[in-house]
N, C-alpha and C positions, 0 to 999 in steps of 0.2 A: 797493132791492135788485132789484126787478122790472126797472127800467130798465137796471140793470147786466147782468142776465142777457140781456135782449133785445139789448143792445149786443154782448155776447159771442157771441150766436147769429148775428151777421152774419159771424162767422168760418166759412168753409165746412167746415173740419175739425171745428169744434165742433158744427155742425149735424148732420153725418153721425155724429159720435160719440154725440150724444144719441139719435139714431134707433137706432143700433146697440145702445146700452145698453138702450133700451126693448125692442127685439126680443130681446135676451138675457134680460131679465126676463120677457118674454112666454112664452118656451119653458119657463122654470122654473115660472112661475105656472100654466101650462096643465097641467103634469104632476105637480109635486111633491105636491099634495094627494091625488093618486090613485095615486101610485107603489106604496104598500104594498098598496092594493086590487088593483092589477094583478098585482103579484108574488106575493102570498099567496093571494088569493081566486080570481083568474082563471087564474094559471099554476101554482098549487099548491106554491109554496115554503113551507117550514116557518118558523115564527116565528124559530127559532134561526138558520137559514140566512140569513134576510133580515137579521137584526140583524148577523151577521158580515159579510155583504155590504156593508152600509152603513158599518160601521167600516173595512173594507179600502178601500172607495171613497174615504172621507175621507182616508185615508193616501195613496193614490195621487194624489189631487187636490192635496194640499199639496206633495208632492214635485215634481209636474209644474209647479205654479204657480211655485214658487221657481226651478226649472230654467229655465222659459221666461222668467221675469223677468230672470234673469242673462243669458240668451241675447239677449233684446231689447235690453238695454243694450250688448251687444257688437256685434250686427249693425246696430242702429239702424234696423230696418225693422219697425215695428209692424203695418203693413198686411198684409205677407206672413205674419207669424206669426199674426195674428188670423184671416186667411182660412183658414189651415191648421187652426187649432183649431176654427173654426166648422164646417169640413167634417166633423170628427169628430162634431159635434153632429147634422148632417144625417144621417149614417150611423147614429149611435147611436140617435136617436129613430126613424129610419126602419125599422131592422131589427126593432124591437120590434113595430111595427105590421104590417109586411109578413110577418114570420116570428114570430108569437106563440108562443114556446116558452121553457121555462126557460133553456136554454142561451143563446139570443139575449138574453134579459133579463139574465142574469149578465154576459155579455160587454159589453153596453151599459153597465150600471150600474158594473161594476168597472173597465173600461178606457176605453171610448169617451167616456162622459159626463164622467168626471173630467178627461180631456184637454180636452174642450170647456169645462169649468168654468174652465180657465185663462184663458179670454177675459175673465173678470172682472178679473183682474190686468192684462191687456194694455189693456183699455179705460180703466181708471183711470190706468195709466202714460201712455197717449196723452193723456188729459185733462191730466195733470200736465205733460207736455211742452209742451202749448199754454199752460198757465197760467204757465209759467216766463217767458214773454215779456210777461206782463201785470203790472199793479200788484197788490199784496197783496190789496186788496179785490176786484178783478175775479177774481183767481185763486181766492179763497174762493168766489165766486159760481159759478164753473164746477164745482167739486166739489159744491156744494150742488145745482145743477141736475142734474148727472149722477146723484147718488144719488136725487133726486126722480123721475127718469125710471123707475128700477126700482120705486120705491114706487107710482107711478101704475099701472104694469103689474100689480102685485099687488093694487091696488084694483079694477081693471077686469076682469082676465082670469079669475080663478077662478070668479067668479059667472057670467060669460058662458059659460064652458066648461061649468060645471055645468048651466046652463039649457039649453044646446044638446044636451047628452047625457042630459038627464033622461028617464027612461022607457026608455032603451036597455038592452040586455043586457050591454054591455061599456063600459069606460072607455078601451079601446085607441085610439079615434079621437082622444083627447087627444094621443097621441103623433104622430099624423099632423099635427095642428095645429102641434105643436112643431117637427116636421120641416120643415113649410112655412115657419114663422117663421125657422128657421135658414137655410133656402135663400134666403129674401129677404134676410136679414142678410148672407149670404155674397156675394151679388151686389152689394149696396150697398157693403160694405166693400171688396171687391176692385176694383170699377170706379169708386167715387166718393170713397173716403176718401183725402185727401191724405196722403202719407207724412210722419210726424213723425220727426225724428232722436232718437236715444237720448241717452245720457249724453255728456258732453264727451269727445272723443277722447283728451285728455291723461290721462284716468283709465284708459287701456287696460291699464296694468300691474296693475290690480286686477280684471281681468275673468275671471281663471281661476275655474273653478267652485268649487273648495274654498276659495280665498281669499275669494270672495264669501259662501260659506256660513258661514265662520268670522266674517265681518263681522256676520251676523245673530246669531250666538251670543255676540258680545262683550257683557260684562256691561252696559255702558252702553246697549245697545240691547235685549238680550233681557229684562232685568228690566222695562223699560218695556212690552215686548210682553206679558209675564206680567201686569203690572198691568192693562192694557187687557183681556186675556183674562178675568181674574177678574171685572172689572166687567161685561163684556158677557155673561158666563155667566148673569147674572141674567135677561137677556132670554130665553135658552133655557129656564131654569127656569120662568119665567112661562108660556111657550108650552106646557110640559109639564103644569103643575099647574092653570092656570086652568080648562081644560075639566073637569078632574076635581073641582075644588072646586065648580064650578057644578053639576054633575050629581050627584055622589056625596055632597056634604056639606051643601049648602044648598037642594037640591030644585029647581034650575033645569032647563031643557030644552036639548036639542041646538039648537033654534032660537035660544035665548038666546045660545049660544056663537057661532053664525054672525053674529048681529046685533052682538054686542060686538066681534068681530074686525073686522067691516066698519067699524064706527064708529071704532075705533082706527086702522085702516089709512088711512081718509080723513083723520082729524085729524093723523096723522103727516105726511102730505104738506103740510098747512098749516103745521104747526109746524117742519118742516124749514127753511122760509124765515124763520120767526121766529128760530130759532137762528142762521141765517146773519147776521141783523141783530145778534144779541147778540154774535157773534164779532167784529164790527167794533170793539168796545170791550174785549173780553177775549181774552187769548192762549189758544191751544188748550187747554192743560192746565187752565186755570182754568174755561173753559167746560165742559170735560169733567167736572171736579170738581163743578160746579154741577148739571149734568144727572144725574150719578151720585147726588148727594144727593137729588134729586127722585125718582129711580126707586127708591132705597132706601126712601124714605117710602111710595111706592106699594106696594112688596112687603110692607112691614109692615102696611099697612092691608088689603091683600088677605088676609094671613094671619089677620087678626082679623075678616074679614067673615063675617056670619051670615045675610045675606039677599040675594036677587037684586038688589034695587034698589041695594044698596050697591056691588056690582060695576059696575053701570051708571054709578053716580055717580063711580066711580074712572076711567072711561075718559078723562076730560080729563087727569088727572094721569098716567095710564099713557102716553097718546099724547105728552104734552109731554116726559116723561122719555125715552121710547123714541126719539123723534125726535133727541134729543141723542146717544144711545148708538149709533145706526145711521149718523150722519153725521160727527160730530166725530172719532171714531177714524180715519176715512179720512185726513184731513189730518194728524192727530197722528202716525200711523204712517208716512205718506209722508215727513214731515219728519225722521224719525229717520235716514233715508239720503237726504237731499234732493238730492244730486248724482247719484243713480242712480234714475231714475223707475221702471224695471222692477223692480229689486231692492227698492226702497222699497215699491212697490205689492204685491209678493209677500208682504209682511208682513200684508196683509189676509187672505190665505189661511191663513197661519200662525195669525193671531188666531182665525179661524173654526174651525180645527181644534182649537186648544187650548181655546177657550171651549166648544165642543161636548163635548169630553172631560170638562171640569170639570163641565158640566151633568149628564152621565151619572153621575159620581161623587156629586154633590150629591143627585141624585134618588134614587139607590140608598141613600145614607146617610139622607136625610130620611125616606123611606118605611119604612126599617127601624126608626128610633128614634122616629118620630112619624107623623102623618097628612099629608094633602096640604097642609093649612093650615100645619102645622109646617115642611113642606118649603119653602113660600113664604117663611117667616121665615128659614130657613137660606139661601135664595137672597139675601135682603136682607143677611144677615150676610156672605155672600161678597162682595157688592157693596161693603160697608163695608170689608172687608179690602183689596180692590183700590183703593179710594179712599185708604186710609191709605198703601198702598205708593206710589201715584201722588204723593201729597203729600210723602212722604219723599224721593222721587227728584227732584221738580221744584218743591217748595214754596219754594225759595230763588231760583227763577228768575223773571225778568220776561218771559221768552219769547224763545226762540231758534229759528232755523230748522234748526240742526244740533245733534247731540249727540255727546258723547264716545263713541268706539267701544270704549273699554277702561277 
């Protein structure tokens, strides 16, 4: 698998795409851990306003991502669209640092950064376009390497930024770092990224916005998106309850949380390539089902944990299952609309939006009827429900690249 990735990296478009993906992850990893601190503690937003802001921003992001995905297939110029979206990131991060005010923060989070977030869809659409010219194994390696680039940024950047800003009075310089990362990405993409063509021109009759949008809502596609969203919502539930279980229920410390998150992030990078190897012998839905079963087991064990050492012991299972749930859905969802790289990749944003919303509902329900450990068990139950739906939809298949749209 390593040799395959190294071979693929000889492709100039893939090399630049990997660097662009890393820099995209860099900007997010530099600011996301501190966004609430800046918005609430430093700029004075209320908890309610901040929560509403995040919800609205997620809605804007999914609408923009789908729209740009459709447009990318129509115009066939990923480089121009990516450059435009990255420019919004430069401005979005930059105005928060240069003009630290509630209004600039709201404009940035609600409008500019959601548009910048569509770069994620375009980057994977670009990788998909490159992969279409390669064999199945090589294509899978490209997606694996692309997702690993984001994971590497999340392993390296948060700790380095935290160390660099330790002892300071403000976390706003994180936004300056993100702005500079976006600026570097803009220059690299605009001047160095070879332009990839979009979908086959013969599909132009399907390029209208509403026709494409209805394509996403077709039962054969949307039910599978729902299944993946239910499965991946367990990742979000874990991110919400793990720190609370550690500190509030079993007597761990904030330091323990940081160590565990770091261990899992590092192991995820390793296991991403393990799952790439596994996918050589399993079709995507079977690999996803296996990874889901493993992560359900982790969530159940987390829910029954009563000591700090037990959660440390679970990091291996957690990372192995999580690596599957953050990588395999990319190929699975893109394959749902295999002939439209932009539209197919926009399903990644739809999945993120739906899984985040499901997590919010599960967390609210779980903490109402039980404690944080019970909420972890509820997250595992949701993962099981998603697995059952996935198997009901694809259990009789041996693996196909396209799916019925109705």
